C-alpha positions in Angstrom: -3.2 28.9 -21.6 -4.1 28.5 -17.7 -3.9 25.3 -16.0 -7.3 25.8 -14.7 -8.9 25.3 -18.3 -7.9 21.6 -18.2 -9.9 21.2 -14.8 -12.8 18.9 -15.9 -14.9 17.9 -12.9 -15.7 18.6 -9.2 -13.0 16.1 -7.8 -10.3 17.6 -9.6 -11.5 21.2 -8.4 -11.9 20.0 -5.0 -7.8 18.9 -4.9 -6.5 22.0 -6.9 -8.3 24.4 -4.5 -7.4 22.3 -1.8 -3.6 22.7 -2.7 -3.9 26.4 -3.7 -5.3 27.2 -0.5 -2.4 25.8 1.2 0.2 27.4 -1.1 1.9 29.8 1.6 2.7 27.0 4.0 4.0 24.5 1.1 6.3 27.3 -0.1 7.3 28.4 3.4 10.2 26.3 3.6 11.2 25.6 0.0 14.4 28.0 0.0 15.8 26.7 3.6 15.2 23.1 2.5 16.9 23.4 -0.6 19.9 25.2 0.8 20.3 22.8 3.6 19.1 19.6 1.6 16.5 19.1 4.1 13.4 17.0 3.4 10.2 18.8 3.0 8.4 16.6 6.0 5.8 19.5 6.8 4.4 19.5 3.5 4.6 15.6 3.0 3.1 15.2 6.4 0.3 17.6 5.3 -0.4 15.6 2.0 -0.8 12.5 3.9 -2.9 13.9 6.7 -5.3 15.4 4.0 -5.6 12.1 2.4 -3.8 12.8 -0.8 -1.8 9.7 -0.9 -4.5 7.6 -0.6 -6.8 9.2 -3.6 -5.0 6.8 -6.1 -6.3 3.8 -4.4 -9.4 2.4 -6.2 -12.8 3.3 -4.2 -13.1 -0.5 -3.5 -9.9 0.0 -1.1 -11.5 3.1 0.3 -9.5 5.6 -2.0 -11.0 7.8 -4.6 -9.8 6.3 -7.6 -7.8 9.1 -9.2 -6.8 8.8 -12.8 -3.5 9.8 -14.2 -4.9 12.5 -15.5 -6.0 13.8 -12.1 -2.7 13.2 -10.9 -1.1 15.2 -13.6 -3.1 18.2 -12.6 -2.5 18.0 -8.9 1.3 17.4 -9.3 1.6 20.3 -11.8 -0.2 22.6 -9.2 2.3 21.2 -6.4 5.3 21.6 -8.6 4.6 25.4 -9.2 4.8 25.9 -5.3 7.5 23.5 -4.4 9.2 21.1 -6.9 10.8 19.1 -4.3 7.9 18.3 -2.4 5.9 17.3 -5.8 8.4 15.2 -7.1 9.1 13.1 -4.0 5.3 12.5 -3.5 4.8 11.9 -7.2 6.7 8.8 -7.0 4.3 7.2 -4.4 1.1 8.4 -6.3 2.5 6.9 -9.7 3.7 3.5 -8.0 0.4 3.2 -6.1 -1.7 4.2 -8.9 0.1 1.8 -11.6 0.2 -1.2 -9.2 -3.8 -1.2 -8.5 -4.7 0.0 -11.8 -2.9 -3.1 -13.6 -3.2 -5.4 -10.3 0.4 -6.1 -10.5 0.3 -8.1 -7.1 -1.9 -11.2 -5.8 -5.3 -10.0 -4.4 -4.2 -10.7 -0.8 -1.0 -8.4 -1.0 -3.3 -5.6 -2.7 -5.8 -5.8 0.2 -3.0 -5.9 2.8 -0.8 -2.8 1.4 -4.2 -0.9 0.7 -4.9 -0.8 4.4 -1.2 0.5 4.9 -1.7 3.2 2.5 -5.2 4.0 4.0 -3.2 4.2 7.3 -0.6 6.6 6.0 2.0 4.6 4.3 3.9 5.9 1.5 6.1 3.6 -1.3 8.6 4.3 -3.7 10.6 1.9 -6.0 14.4 1.5 -5.3 15.8 0.3 -8.6 18.8 2.7 -9.7 22.3 1.4 -9.1 25.7 3.4 -9.3 27.3 0.7 -11.9 24.4 -0.1 -13.8 22.2 2.9 -14.0 18.4 3.1 -14.5 17.1 -0.4 -15.1 14.8 1.0 -17.7 17.6 0.4 -20.0 17.5 -3.5 -19.3 20.9 -3.8 -17.3 20.9 -6.7 -14.5 21.0 -5.1 -11.2 23.7 -6.1 -8.9 21.5 -6.3 -6.0 20.7 -9.8 -5.6 18.2 -11.8 -3.7 19.1 -15.3 -2.6 16.5 -17.9 -1.5 16.9 -19.4 2.2 14.1 -21.5 2.8 10.8 -19.6 2.7 12.9 -16.3 2.7 14.9 -14.3 0.4 18.4 -12.6 1.5 18.9 -9.3 -0.3 22.1 -7.5 -0.6 23.0 -4.4 -2.3 22.9 -0.8 -2.8 20.1 1.2 -4.5 20.7 5.0 -5.7 18.5 7.9 -6.1 15.9 6.6 -3.5 13.9 9.9 -3.7 12.0 10.1 -0.2 14.4 7.7 1.6 14.0 9.6 5.0 10.3 9.5 5.1 9.2 6.3 3.1 7.5 3.9 5.0 8.1 0.8 2.4 10.6 0.4 -0.5 9.8 -1.5 -3.6 13.4 -2.8 -4.3 14.3 -4.3 -7.4 16.6 -7.3 -7.2 18.1 -10.0 -9.4 16.6 -13.3 -8.3 18.9 -16.3 -9.6 16.5 -18.8 -9.1 14.1 -17.2 -11.3 16.8 -15.5 -13.6 14.9 -12.3 -13.7 14.4 -9.0 -11.8 12.1 -9.2 -8.9 10.6 -6.6 -6.8 10.4 -7.2 -3.1 8.0 -4.9 -0.7 10.3 -4.2 2.4 9.2 -2.3 5.2 11.4 0.7 6.6 11.9 -1.1 10.0 13.5 -4.4 8.3 16.8 -5.5 10.1 19.6 -4.6 7.8 18.0 -1.8 5.7 19.7 1.6 6.3 20.0 4.9 4.6 23.4 6.2 3.7 23.1 10.1 4.1 24.9 11.1 0.7 22.6 12.9 -1.4 24.4 16.0 -2.5 23.3 17.3 -5.9 22.9 21.0 -7.3 19.1 20.0 -8.2 16.1 18.7 -6.2 18.3 18.9 -3.2 15.3 18.7 -0.8 14.4 15.2 -2.0 16.9 13.4 0.0 17.4 10.9 -2.4 19.9 9.0 -0.6 21.4 5.6 -1.2 19.3 2.5 0.2 21.7 -0.1 1.6 20.6 -3.7 2.2 23.0 -5.8 4.1 21.3 -9.4 4.5 17.9 -8.1 4.6 15.4 -11.0 5.3 12.0 -11.0 3.2 9.3 -13.5 3.4 8.7 -15.1 -0.3 5.5 -13.8 -0.3 6.7 -10.2 -0.6 8.3 -11.1 -3.6 5.6 -9.0 -5.5 6.7 -8.8 -9.0 8.9 -10.5 -11.4 9.7 -8.8 -14.5 9.7 -10.2 -17.9 11.8 -7.7 -19.5 13.2 -4.0 -19.1 10.9 -1.8 -17.0 11.2 0.8 -19.7 9.3 -1.5 -22.0 6.0 -1.0 -20.3 3.3 1.3 -21.0 2.7 3.5 -17.8 0.7 6.6 -18.0 1.6 7.0 -14.3 4.9 8.2 -15.1 3.6 11.3 -16.3 3.6 12.4 -12.5 7.2 13.4 -13.7 6.8 15.8 -16.3 3.8 17.3 -14.5 6.0 18.7 -11.7 8.5 20.1 -14.3 5.5 21.7 -16.2 4.8 23.3 -12.5 8.1 24.7 -12.1 7.9 26.1 -15.5 4.9 27.9 -14.5 6.3 29.4 -11.4 9.3 30.7 -13.4 6.9 32.2 -16.0 5.0 33.5 -13.3 7.9 35.3 -11.5 9.5 36.8 -14.7 6.2 38.5 -15.6 5.7 39.7 -12.0 9.2 41.0 -12.1 8.8 42.7 -15.5 5.7 44.5 -14.4 7.3 46.1 -11.4 10.8 46.5 -12.1 11.5 50.1 -13.2 15.3 50.9 -13.4 16.4 54.5 -14.0 17.4 54.0 -17.6 13.6 52.9 -18.5 10.4 55.1 -18.6 8.0 52.9 -16.8 8.6 49.5 -16.4 10.6 46.7 -18.3 7.4 44.8 -19.5 6.7 47.8 -21.6 10.2 47.2 -23.6 9.3 45.4 -27.0 12.3 42.8 -26.6 10.8 42.0 -22.9 7.5 41.4 -24.3 8.7 39.2 -27.0 10.6 36.8 -24.3 7.4 36.9 -22.5 5.5 35.8 -25.5 8.0 33.1 -26.1 7.8 31.9 -22.6 3.8 31.8 -23.1 4.1 29.8 -26.0 6.8 27.2 -24.8 4.2 26.9 -21.9 1.2 26.5 -23.8 2.9 23.9 -26.2 3.9 21.6 -23.3 0.7 22.0 -21.3 -1.4 21.0 -24.4 0.9 18.2 -25.1 0.8 16.5 -21.8 -3.0 16.8 -21.5 -3.7 15.8 -25.2 -1.5 12.6 -24.8 -3.2 11.6 -21.3 -6.7 12.1 -22.9 -5.7 9.8 -25.7 -4.7 7.1 -23.4 -7.9 7.4 -21.2 -10.1 7.8 -24.5 -8.2 5.5 -26.7 -7.9 6.6 -30.4 -4.7 5.4 -31.0 -2.7 1.9 -30.7 -0.8 0.9 -27.7 2.3 1.1 -29.8 1.2 4.8 -30.6 0.7 5.8 -27.2 3.8 4.2 -25.8 5.7 6.6 -28.0 3.5 9.6 -27.4 3.6 8.9 -23.5 7.5 9.2 -23.8 7.3 12.1 -26.1 5.2 13.9 -23.5 8.1 13.9 -20.9 10.6 15.2 -23.4 8.5 18.0 -24.8 7.4 19.2 -21.3 10.8 18.9 -19.7 12.7 20.5 -22.6 10.2 23.5 -23.0 10.3 24.1 -19.1 14.0 24.4 -19.5 13.8 27.0 -22.0 10.8 28.8 -20.2 13.4 29.2 -17.2 16.1 30.1 -19.4 13.9 33.0 -21.0 12.7 34.0 -17.5 16.3 34.4 -16.2 17.0 36.5 -19.2 14.2 38.8 -18.3 14.9 39.1 -14.8 18.8 39.5 -15.8 21.5 39.1 -13.4 19.2 39.2 -10.3 17.9 35.9 -11.5 21.3 34.5 -9.8 20.9 35.7 -6.5 20.3 33.1 -4.2 17.4 34.6 -2.4 15.3 34.6 -5.7 13.8 31.3 -6.7 14.6 31.4 -10.3 18.0 29.9 -9.5 16.2 27.2 -7.6 13.9 26.4 -10.7 16.8 26.5 -12.9 18.8 23.7 -11.0 15.7 21.5 -10.1 14.5 21.5 -13.8 17.7 19.9 -14.9 17.0 16.8 -12.7 14.1 16.4 -15.2 16.7 15.4 -18.0 17.5 12.4 -16.0 14.3 10.9 -14.9 12.8 8.4 -17.2 12.4 7.9 -20.1 15.4 9.4 -21.3 15.4 11.7 -24.3 17.7 9.4 -26.2 15.5 6.8 -26.1 12.3 8.9 -26.9 13.8 10.1 -30.0 15.1 6.7 -31.1 11.5 5.4 -30.4 10.0 8.5 -32.5 12.4 7.5 -35.3 11.5 4.0 -35.6 7.8 4.8 -35.5 8.4 7.4 -38.4 10.4 4.9 -40.3 7.7 1.9 -39.9 5.0 4.3 -40.9 6.7 5.3 -44.3 7.6 1.8 -44.7 4.1 0.7 -44.7 2.8 3.5 -46.7 5.0 2.4 -49.7 
């Protein structure tokens, strides 16, 4: 089922059309950036200049009050064109959207940072570490913030800092001994002692340049301790994180499109007509379509339930995690089928399918993790049966 059938209003149509109309430019450097692990500066700068990065701000702050549903639609559209661009900018969209929806900071800081975003600032959380992994599992970070008068002195190394070379601000997670809790500090890029270790060398999402963030005696005023967590971040209900599977849905769509176009055009000497006429290929195309339709229905159904509540918080929490699981794993299947249709040519470096294949694997390691989601589903099922008896 087409993504366009899920467009509900003129605001959504405006931004989908804007992105689609810039498709050629957004795709232009995808292959080169991937091969060289170079960040898509042109794409990110265009999105900032067009005002995309500020639409998640409430209208009272000068934004357009975009909802998580809007962001899912736009991120899927971007993901179809360039997964690295979409995943990178998606973190900013999700972080800012959540902060202002939940009013996580003081009014003064919300006012201050909104102006920064209106002027082109982009931000991402820096939370993962090599020794502790994702903080969504509850591990205490080794990065720590020690008070010194009105300031905190922060030391540590954060991994997987997506958009590291282009961010203007970092939301750094650090253990705060005096509070015995995880705190988040808003730190500008030009802070003394902050540096980027250019060590991103992965097979997937290479162009995101998710290098390590190094903090060496970084001095931050106490007012920029903007959040103090009461427990693992993975415990929070956060629909904005659906920007992640939206990107992988877009990549799955791109793989499906490429495989069908190839099948409609490829006519080897051993086949009369094109390979799309072969029943086995038609079965594969149909299976791709089923996987894509299922994934798309699931993610848009879940966000609709969140925005128009018909289930409890406990239920929507499980459904949000399941949406990411369903979309990513179905998209992996789509790309596998697409590569079977195209055959050995799908492994050629000049064809995008091999990049889709590598990029889609990254989705398995974005939160929430599959095992966490499955465990929550099992717990929910057991509780339902216990309550029914």
